C-alpha positions as CSV (number, residue, x, y, z in Angstrom):
1,M,26.9,-12.9,-42.1
2,I,23.3,-11.7,-41.8
3,K,22.8,-13.6,-38.5
4,K,26.0,-11.9,-37.1
5,R,24.7,-8.5,-38.1
6,I,21.3,-9.1,-36.4
7,L,23.1,-10.3,-33.3
8,H,25.3,-7.2,-33.3
9,L,22.3,-5.0,-33.8
10,A,20.5,-6.7,-30.8
11,I,23.6,-6.2,-28.6
12,T,23.8,-2.5,-29.6
13,L,20.1,-1.9,-28.8
14,V,20.6,-3.5,-25.3
15,V,23.8,-1.5,-24.6
16,F,22.2,1.9,-25.7
17,V,18.5,1.5,-24.9
18,F,18.7,0.1,-21.4
19,P,20.8,2.9,-20.0
20,L,18.3,5.4,-21.6
21,L,15.4,3.7,-19.8
22,A,17.3,3.7,-16.5
23,L,18.1,7.4,-17.0
24,A,14.4,8.2,-17.6
25,Q,13.4,6.7,-14.3
26,T,13.2,9.0,-11.2
27,T,14.8,7.8,-8.0
28,V,13.6,9.6,-4.9
29,K,15.5,9.2,-1.6
30,G,15.6,11.0,1.6
31,C,14.2,11.1,5.1
32,V,10.9,11.8,6.9
33,V,10.9,13.9,10.1
34,N,8.3,15.6,12.3
35,E,8.1,19.3,13.1
36,R,10.6,18.8,16.0
37,G,13.2,17.3,13.6
38,E,12.7,13.8,15.0
39,T,12.8,11.0,12.4
40,V,9.4,9.3,11.7
41,E,9.6,5.5,11.3
42,Y,7.5,3.3,8.9
43,V,5.9,6.0,6.8
44,S,3.8,4.9,3.8
45,I,5.1,6.6,0.7
46,G,3.8,6.3,-2.8
47,I,1.5,7.3,-5.6
48,E,-2.1,6.8,-4.5
49,D,-4.1,3.9,-6.2
50,D,-0.9,2.8,-8.0
51,S,1.7,0.1,-7.9
52,V,4.4,2.5,-6.9
53,G,5.1,2.6,-3.1
54,V,7.5,1.9,-0.3
55,I,7.6,2.2,3.5
56,S,10.4,4.1,5.2
57,D,12.7,2.3,7.6
58,A,13.0,2.7,11.4
59,R,15.2,5.8,10.9
60,G,12.7,7.5,8.5
61,Q,14.9,6.9,5.5
62,F,13.5,5.8,2.1
63,M,14.3,5.2,-1.5
64,L,11.7,4.9,-4.2
65,T,12.1,4.4,-8.0
66,I,9.4,5.9,-10.1
67,P,8.9,4.5,-13.7
68,A,9.7,6.7,-16.7
69,G,7.0,9.1,-17.7
70,R,5.3,9.3,-14.3
71,K,5.0,12.8,-12.9
72,D,2.5,12.1,-10.1
73,N,2.5,13.7,-6.6
74,L,4.0,11.5,-3.8
75,S,1.9,10.9,-0.7
76,F,3.5,10.5,2.7
77,S,1.2,9.1,5.4
78,H,1.5,7.9,9.0
79,V,-1.2,7.4,11.6
80,S,0.2,10.0,14.0
81,Y,0.6,12.8,11.4
82,L,-1.2,14.7,8.7
83,T,-0.6,13.3,5.2
84,E,1.9,15.3,3.3
85,I,1.8,15.6,-0.5
86,V,5.1,16.4,-2.5
87,A,4.8,17.5,-6.1
88,Y,6.9,16.0,-8.9
89,N,8.6,19.3,-9.7
90,I,10.0,19.3,-6.1
91,Y,11.1,15.7,-5.6
92,S,12.5,15.3,-9.1
93,Q,14.9,18.2,-8.7
94,T,16.2,17.2,-5.2
95,K,19.0,14.7,-4.6
96,E,18.1,14.2,-0.9
97,L,14.5,15.0,0.0
98,T,13.5,15.9,3.6
99,V,9.8,15.6,4.2
100,I,8.3,17.2,7.3
101,L,5.1,15.7,8.7
102,K,2.8,17.9,10.9
103,D,1.2,16.5,14.0
104,K,-2.4,15.5,14.0
105,V,-4.6,17.4,16.5
106,V,-6.8,14.7,18.1
107,E,-9.6,15.4,20.5
108,L,-9.7,12.5,23.0
109,T,-13.0,11.2,24.1
110,E,-13.5,10.2,27.7
111,V,-14.0,6.5,27.9
112,V,-15.5,4.6,30.9
113,I,-14.8,0.9,31.1
114,D,-14.8,-1.8,33.8
115,K,-11.3,-3.3,33.8
116,K,-12.2,-5.6,36.7
117,S,-14.1,-7.8,34.3
118,K,-12.4,-10.0,31.8
119,P,-12.2,-8.7,28.2
120,H,-14.7,-10.1,25.7
121,T,-13.6,-11.8,22.5
122,L,-14.6,-9.6,19.6
123,S,-13.1,-11.6,16.8
124,G,-11.9,-15.1,17.5
125,K,-10.2,-18.0,15.7
126,S,-12.3,-20.5,13.7
127,W,-12.4,-24.2,14.6
128,I,-10.8,-24.9,11.2
129,S,-7.1,-24.3,10.8
130,F,-5.2,-25.2,7.6
131,G,-1.8,-24.3,6.2
132,D,0.2,-21.2,6.9
133,A,-0.2,-17.5,6.5
134,A,3.2,-16.1,5.7
135,F,5.1,-12.8,5.2
136,I,8.2,-13.7,3.2
137,D,11.1,-11.8,1.7
138,G,10.5,-11.1,-2.0
139,S,6.7,-11.0,-1.5
140,D,4.6,-7.8,-1.3
141,E,6.5,-6.2,1.5
142,N,3.8,-3.5,2.0
143,S,0.9,-6.0,2.6
144,E,-1.2,-6.3,5.7
145,W,-3.8,-8.9,6.5
146,G,-6.5,-9.5,9.2
147,P,-10.0,-10.5,10.2
148,I,-13.3,-8.6,9.6
149,F,-15.8,-8.4,12.5
150,T,-18.8,-6.6,13.8
151,N,-20.2,-6.5,17.4
152,S,-23.5,-5.5,18.8
153,K,-22.2,-3.3,21.7
154,D,-19.5,-0.7,22.1
155,Y,-16.1,-1.9,23.2
156,V,-12.6,-0.6,23.9
157,L,-9.8,-2.6,22.3
158,S,-7.7,-4.3,25.0
159,D,-5.6,-7.0,23.2
160,I,-4.6,-8.4,19.8
161,L,-3.5,-12.0,20.3
162,V,-1.4,-13.5,17.5
163,D,-0.2,-17.1,17.2
164,V,3.3,-17.3,15.8
165,K,4.1,-20.7,14.2
166,E,7.7,-19.8,13.1
167,C,9.8,-16.7,12.7
168,G,12.7,-17.3,10.3
169,Y,14.0,-13.7,10.7
170,E,16.6,-12.9,13.2
171,Q,14.1,-10.3,14.2
172,C,11.1,-8.5,12.6
173,T,8.7,-5.7,13.5
174,L,5.0,-6.3,13.1
175,S,2.7,-3.4,12.6
176,F,-1.1,-3.4,13.5
177,N,-3.7,-1.1,12.1
178,V,-7.4,-0.9,13.1
179,Y,-9.8,0.1,10.3
180,E,-13.4,1.2,10.5
181,I,-15.0,0.2,7.2
182,K,-17.6,2.8,5.9
183,D,-19.2,2.5,2.5
184,G,-16.3,0.3,1.3
185,Q,-13.7,2.8,2.6
186,F,-11.0,1.9,5.2
187,V,-10.6,4.6,7.8
188,N,-7.7,4.1,10.2
189,I,-8.9,5.0,13.7
190,L,-5.6,4.8,15.5
191,T,-3.7,8.0,16.6
192,K,-0.6,6.1,17.6
193,P,1.2,3.2,15.8
194,I,1.0,-0.3,17.3
195,Y,4.2,-2.3,16.8
196,Q,5.4,-5.6,18.2
197,V,8.8,-7.2,17.7
198,A,9.0,-10.9,17.0
199,S,11.9,-13.4,16.7
200,A,12.6,-17.2,16.8
201,D,12.1,-17.0,20.6
202,D,8.4,-16.5,19.9
203,N,8.0,-19.7,17.8
204,G,5.0,-21.7,18.9
205,S,3.8,-18.9,21.3
206,T,1.1,-16.3,21.3
207,L,2.0,-12.6,21.1
208,D,-0.2,-10.3,23.3
209,V,-0.2,-6.9,21.6
210,T,-1.8,-4.1,23.7
211,P,-2.5,-0.6,22.4
212,T,-1.3,2.4,24.3
213,E,-4.5,4.4,23.6
214,N,-8.2,3.9,24.1
215,I,-9.5,2.6,20.7
216,V,-13.3,2.6,20.7
217,L,-15.0,-0.1,18.5
218,K,-18.6,1.0,18.0
219,G,-21.5,-1.5,18.1
220,K,-23.0,-2.6,14.7
221,Q,-20.0,-1.1,12.9
222,E,-17.7,-3.2,10.7
223,Y,-14.0,-3.3,11.5
224,C,-10.8,-4.9,10.3
225,V,-7.6,-5.4,12.4
226,C,-4.7,-5.8,10.0
227,M,-1.2,-7.1,10.6
228,G,1.9,-6.6,8.5
229,V,5.7,-6.7,8.6
230,V,7.4,-3.2,8.4
231,D,11.0,-4.1,9.3
232,T,13.2,-7.1,9.3
233,K,16.7,-8.1,10.4
234,G,18.2,-11.0,8.4
235,K,16.5,-12.9,5.6
236,G,13.6,-15.3,5.9
237,G,9.9,-15.0,6.7
238,I,7.4,-15.3,9.5
239,Y,4.6,-17.8,9.5
240,F,1.2,-17.9,11.3
241,P,-1.5,-20.7,11.4
242,L,-4.1,-20.0,8.8
243,N,-7.8,-19.9,9.9
244,F,-11.0,-20.3,7.9
245,K,-12.3,-16.8,8.6
246,S,-13.4,-13.8,6.5
247,S,-10.6,-11.3,6.1
248,Y,-9.1,-8.5,4.1
249,A,-5.6,-8.5,2.6
250,R,-4.5,-5.0,1.9
251,N,-1.6,-3.0,0.6
252,A,-0.7,-0.5,3.2
253,V,0.8,2.0,0.7
254,K,-1.6,1.7,-2.3
255,G,-4.8,1.0,-0.3
256,K,-5.8,-1.8,-2.7
257,R,-7.5,-4.8,-1.0
258,R,-9.1,-8.2,-1.5
259,K,-11.6,-10.0,0.6
260,L,-10.5,-13.6,1.4
261,P,-12.1,-16.6,3.2
262,A,-9.0,-17.1,5.4
263,C,-6.6,-15.1,7.6
264,P,-3.8,-15.4,10.1
265,A,-4.7,-16.7,13.6
266,I,-5.6,-13.4,15.2
267,I,-7.9,-12.9,18.2
268,V,-9.2,-9.4,19.0
269,K,-10.5,-8.6,22.6
270,G,-12.0,-5.7,24.3
271,Y,-13.7,-4.3,27.4
272,E,-17.4,-3.4,27.2
273,M,-18.0,0.3,27.6
274,N,-20.3,1.4,30.5
């Protein structure tokens, strides 16, 4: 009889306590647009320096569940726009949140390069290749990963070459970020996103990713070019040859990172500046 009562009590706790916990959570969903009303794709959304975060989809839509008791501000960031902060008392009272991002005002520097010459390799692959670097469903979907490098001269980024071993997705979108590392801080120097679509047609090939803007990489300055998956179609994963080379693995939403002795097979090239 006592065992039955204990079992009944346990079932009662599960039935009543779990719904209360679920009710205590805050679910935020909505859409991110710019000042012209256009949706903004792949926006990093989350609580800074925390485990709570998500990336909006290709239509700017998102849904984020915040644990009970948290009343932090939400940060919305994208390389082409100013970061927008939304307070708890706003997003907690709104069923469908629309966040408007303001354009960045960027002063473009005149760049003189000699494109008749071949681009230099700024960060190459190591001679040692072992195993696979993978981005898989169910893993940290906000992660990005790439090599660290420093050059003696100033260059303009021309190509990011990525070896694809196998793409198990029907299709996926890769995102690339270029960080200047100053005093341990990662500063994204892009003003426009760099995306590349990959599929099974790219198995065993090298993707040649070219930026649409002039990205200056200064001499004697440390950089990291990171790659991540921001959108997928179908279930699966994408695999890259793993190289023995210093790298950073980084969470694009939280900003947390770790230094590793290996990274995906990524080659960074650039034109020397005159």
